[in-house]
Every structure is written in C-alpha cells, then in structure tokens.
Phi, psi and omega in degrees: 000133188272136176239120178290144176259129175256148178291125180294143179297159176303328186293328180293340182274350181301141175292145176287149177301142182271114181299138171226128188263119185242123182245145180232149171287317183225162173236119172197166175297350178305323190261040184298325179299327177284316176302317182292326175308323176274312190288326188271356170095004187290324175292318178300321180293338172270008186080015182252142179250098190285142166247114186249126181207151181276140179308120175304133181297327185267019179236144179273128188296323184292322175296323173302312176303306187301320182281353181072037181263348178217149179257312183227139181232138170279112183214223179199153183305331182295340175300333181275344188285330182292314178291322177300323178293338175259015175083012184268115177244359179272072185226164178293162177249150182268127193237348184196137178281154171248313179228140175243017173218153173297125186253018179275140178254157171253117171251145182238166181278349182237152178268003186295158176309137185255136167238146175304330177296339179298344178287335181288129178086353179263166175265113184248120172271106183257142176290117181271007170296152194309308189282317174304322180290314177297323180287324182293317179304315182293315178305316184293313175309316185293329181269002175077025181265136176272112180303319185294341181276351182270145176271081190278125181247136171258098182261014179105199179285177181311317186290321175297319173305311183301308186292321182295324177291321168306331179272003174097014182270137169086160177265329180218156178219147191244095186225158171276152177286152010265016185301309181296321176297328175288317177306311180300318182294327184269003176073031176250002176176183180222131176282116188250338181204163171230136183296325186294343182288339179240029176231149173290159165308139187208173179275091188269293180234146187209170174259141181224152180199159180289149184302326181297321175299315184287355171263005186266165176292330176304317182296314180293329169295315174305313181295323180293318169303312187293320179297322180288322176298319177302317178299313185293322188285345176271330192259327185288151176292147183304320186297322181290328176291320182292327176292324175293320189268354187306328180298341178274351186230057183299336185269002182238154176281159176296324179295317184288326176296316176299317180295323181289320180296312180302323177288330174294316176297319180300318181294338185083035192291317191257136184288150175286324181248141181274070180226127173279098185288155177296320185294317185287321173309310186291328174300318180298314179298329179291315184299319183290320178298315178303317180286358181079010179286321174232156177248009177205165187269152175241146190292131174309316184296334178282343191253314194260133183283137179290139184307143181271000000 
C-alpha cells in the first residue's frame, strides 16, 4: 500500500520538551519558589518538562546524581558538610537559594499569648531531622530559652507529628506550612510563632546540581525560569499562588495554603536574587556548630557554585 508523504507542518518541527528531574527532600509550601516554577508554567515556557519527586528513602542521593537519575535537588548547604567532613568532594554544588529564613512554625494547643520561654517545661514535638533541629536549637538560644528545660518529643516525621498533635498529644508542635495553618483551621491548634521571626537571614534551603549540569544549556534555561518564579512569588497575591499550587497539596484546604504562603511572604522568606550569599552561608554554619552537629567550618567555595 502506497502512503503519500506530506511535508510536515511547522508545528511538527517544534522541539519536544526537555525533561528535567527535580528531586526534593521535603514537600511543603516553604518551597514555593520551586513549586511555582512548575505550577505557574515558567519551566514549561523554557521548554522544560519537570518530573518532580521526593527522594526515595532507600537511595543515596549522591549515587543518584552520579547515575544521572536526578538533575536538580532541593536540599540545603548543610547537605554538603557531611561528605566534606569525610574528604569527599565529588558532590553536587549549591547554585541558588530557595529560602533565606527558617520556615518552621510553632503551633500550640492554647490560643493564649505566646512567649518563647513558654516552651520551658512544656512538651514540644520537634522535627528531629538534622537541619530543623539545629536551627531550632540556635533560635531558642538566641531567645534565651534553655533547651534542657523543654520536654522535647521525637514523634517521627512531619506527617506523624501532624497526626499526633491533631489527636491531642503535646503542648506545642514544630512544623512547616501549611500543616500548622490546617491545624488552626480545623480547630486542633493555634499558630503562635514562626522560628524565622527570631533568626537572622541565613542559607536555609537551596538548589543543588552536579557541575556538569550547571554548565549546560538546560541549567541556563532552568535559571531563567527560576528567576521569574522568585519574582512572581514575591509580587503575586498569596491566594493566586495558592490556586496554582493547590494540586501539590490535596490534603490541605486552599485557605490554609493561602495563609501559609501569605505568612512566608510577610516573613521575607524568599530571596529577590538567586544568590547564596557568603554572609548567610556563615550564619547557617554558626547555627550547626552551636547545635554540636559539626565542630569546624567548611569553605563556602567548596559548597556554593560560583555565580555565572
């Protein structure tokens, strides 16, 4: 059977979207600049088709990078300090900030006026992951709160903490948005404080990738989209951002997501420029040393990719 050949139309010659694999340690509204790059279409407009997924618990992130299973990862500069302490330098480099404030909230079982000293003698379900715990300890130190005087509870990961507090356990809980806002909306707690309010700006969360990727056209396209996203999440109404992102938060109401985003905007969580400053890097290092996680400092140049 003879099939006539047609000359393809110009539409058929358009390039297919270029996949980009984005892996995250955590998923919350705190990481809105990255989520908005996907949800608001900025990556798609640069010809990139994002695959967004949470890091598998049973996989080593460095091996995943080396095997080419991930292009960009949401992490923190502190992620690099453990391998550097062991003399390992073939690791991803951090090239853009996501957050420059601590984005954890304290929710309490009571709506009474809150003082940080109220945590002394109270039962606090704290996030025991390395960075959240180190930053919380440093923030409380700055507020003159005695860590040994707090009844600190390890209730598991964020989802387990959220469920436990809903069930009436603990006096306070330490969570990222929109979980505390949902607790408040549902009558299971009250958002009483934000850790970022009592901490200086610092390198909290960032994006990292291997040097080979960072030298590529795909990386340049990603950064064009990410710059647009950073600008948009600072200028757009919180409700508009929440509407775009809601498909990422099906277990939370639009109102609670909007409230979390609005609070992060007010806090100044997201940077205007995608640059990890040396000053904010050093504050993070100071917090970790205070918490006893590390006993020495690691070079900014070994962790942060130089500005292009």
